N, C-alpha and C positions, 0 to 999 in steps of 0.2 A: 459690303458688310455694314450693318447699322449698329450703333452703339447706344445703349440706354444707360445714362449716368444718373446718380442720385440727384434729386431736385433740391435737397437741403443745401444751404450755402456752406461752403468750406470756410472755417475760421483760419485766417492767415494773419501773420504779423503785420502791424501797421507800418507804412513806409517811413513815417516821421521818426519813431524811435530807432528804426534801422539806420536812417541817415545820421541821427544824432550820435548813436553809438559808434558809427564808422568815423565820424569827425573826432569824437573823443579819443578813440584808440589811435588815430593818426597823430593827433596833437601830442599824446603821451610818447609815442615813438620818436617823433621829431624833437620833443623836449629832452628825451633821454640822450639822443645823439648830440644835441647842442650842448648839454651838460658835459658829456664825455669830451667833446672838442674843447670846451672852455677849460676843463680841468687838465687835460694832457697835451693839448696842442698850443696853448697860450701860456704866458707867464703869470696868469691870474692866480694859480694855486701857490706859486712861489711867493708872490707878494702877500698872500693871505696868511702864510705860515710865519711864525715868529723867527727872527734871525738871532745870531749870537748864541749865548748860553741862556736858554729859557729857564724860567722858574717852574715850579710844579703846576701852577695854574696855566701858564702858557703851553707847557707840555701836554696837559690834558686837552686844551683847546686845539692844539695841533693834531693830536690823535683823532679828535672828533671831526676835524676838517678833512683829514685823510679818509676816515670812515665814510663820511658823506660823499666825498669825491669818488670813492670806489663803488659804493652801493647804490647811490641815487641814479646814475645813468642806467645801470642794468635793471634796477627796479622799475623805472619809468618805461623802458622798452618792454619788459615782461608784462606789465599791466596793459600797455597798449596792444601788444600782440595777443594777449588773452581776450581782450575786448573785440578785436578784429576777428578772431577765430569764432567767437560767439555770434557776431554779426553775419559772418559767412554761413554759419550753420542755419541761422534764421532766414537768410536770403534763399538758401536752397529749399527751405520749407515753403517758400512762396511759389516755387515752380511746381505745377501740377505733376503728380507722379503717375506714370503709366506702368502697370505691372508687367512682369516678364511675359506672363500668359497673354495679356492684351496685345503687347507688341508682336508676339509670335502669331497672333491671329490676323494680323494685317494682311489684306489681299484675298480674304475669303470672299466667295460670291455674294451677290446682293440678297440672296434668300436666307442668309445667316444673320442672326441678331445676337449681340453680346450685351448682357446686363452686368454692369460692373458695380461692385460695392452694394449689392442688393441686401435689404433687411426683410426677412420673412415675417409674417404676422406673429410668429412665436417669439420674436425679438432677436433671434440669432441671425448672424450675417452669412452671406455666401459671397466669396471673393469674385468669381466670374461664373455667370450662368450663360451658356451658349444655347440658342434656340434655333431650330431649323427643321427641315422635313423629317429628320430622324427622331425628333422629339426634343429632348434637352440633355445637356451635359454640364456637370459641375466640375469646374477646374480650380484646383488649389495649388499654390506654390510650395515647393519643398523649402525648408529653412536652409541657409547656406551651410555647406558641408564643413567649412572651417570652424564653425561654432556649434556643430552638432555631433553627438555620439549616440550609438545604439547598442544596448546590451539586451540581446534577445528581443523581447517585445517592448522593452522600455526605451523611450526616447528622452534625451536630455539636450538642453541648449544652454550654452554658456552666456551668462549675463554679467553685469557689474557686481552682482551678488554671488557669483559662482555658478555652478551647474544646477539647473532647476529642471524638474520634470516637464515634459512636453507631450501633449496628446499626439498619438500616432497620426501623422497627416493622412495616411491611406485610410485608416478607420474613420477619421473625421470627414474625409471626402465622401466615403461610402454612406455615412450617416446623413450628411448634407443632401446627397442624392435621394435618399429615402424620404427625407423631410420635404424636399421639393416635389417628389412624386405624390406624396399625400396632399400637399397644398394644392397642386394643380388638379388632382383627381377630385378633391372635395369641391372645387369650384366648377367642375363640369361633370358630364356623365360618362366619360370614357377614361381609360387608363393611358397615361402618357409614359412612354419609355424615357427613363432618365439614366444616363451613364455618368461615370465619374473617372477623373484622372488627376494625377499630381504631376507637376512640371518642375524640373530643376536641371541645371547644367551638369552634365556627366552623372546622371543618377546611378547610384550603386545598390539601391534597394530593389527587391523583386516585386513584381506586380502581384496582385491578389485576384481571385476570381471576380471580385466586384470593383476593382480599381486598377486602371492602367498607370504605368510609370513611364513618363516621356521626357525626352530632352526638348528644349524650346523649338528646335527645327523640325521636330516630329509632330508637333501638335496640330498644325494645319492639315497635314496629310491624314492624321488620325480622325479629325473631324470630318474631312471629306469622304473617308471610307466608311463612316457609320451608315448602316442600311436605312433606307427611308421607311418610316412607319406608315403602312398602307391605310390604317384607320385614321391617320391625321390628315384630313382634307384641308383645303385652304381656309374654309370657314372656321374650323376648330383651331388651326394654327393662329389665325388672327385673334381669336378669343384668348388664347394663351398669351399672345403678345400684349393684348389689352390689359390682362390681369397683371402681367409683369410691369408694364408701364405705370399702372396705378399704384404698385407697391414701391416704385423707385422714389 
């Protein structure tokens, strides 16, 4: 299986701010633990507090000292942990992401090509476009079931702003397939068959006449079972691949 990836460079977080943030977070956590040890495991706090019968000023100073001793260690640790969490998230963003569909397509024969993250001439993107003797197939991922709900024909996804409307993934995949069909047909003199499917773990939605619904472990078998397009000879298939590579 050949993979066509976008030629545009991916923007990733620089390593220097990542290292600096990690050191900053670590120092804050170590500082918080050191303050906690100094305050509660050594006599430092007792020597800093006034002894005997303190006056009003000494009492206020003692209360402030206790407040700092209680709050400062926890504050330092929380700030450091928050910074390390952000750095971990940024580090994960540096790792190239392979979609569930692309992982599921591993092991397909050499006559299959997958274009990932393709942008069509109309400016809209196609997640995965599979090209082979059968023509082409548009593959889209279903959103995670834990953050998705469906009311009739209406899809919603839960975000930090609450539930927001989501375009029906099956309809989107079908429309993407039609756009790919028009694009490839306009570029050549014959009609290319374009299929569509959505992929998700344990999918619960029903397939439509124009879009299949598959689990990841069903995708490769579905691609392999698509009938070969007799009018798609090797020369035409190569022209399609050239067009797709030019758009990547």
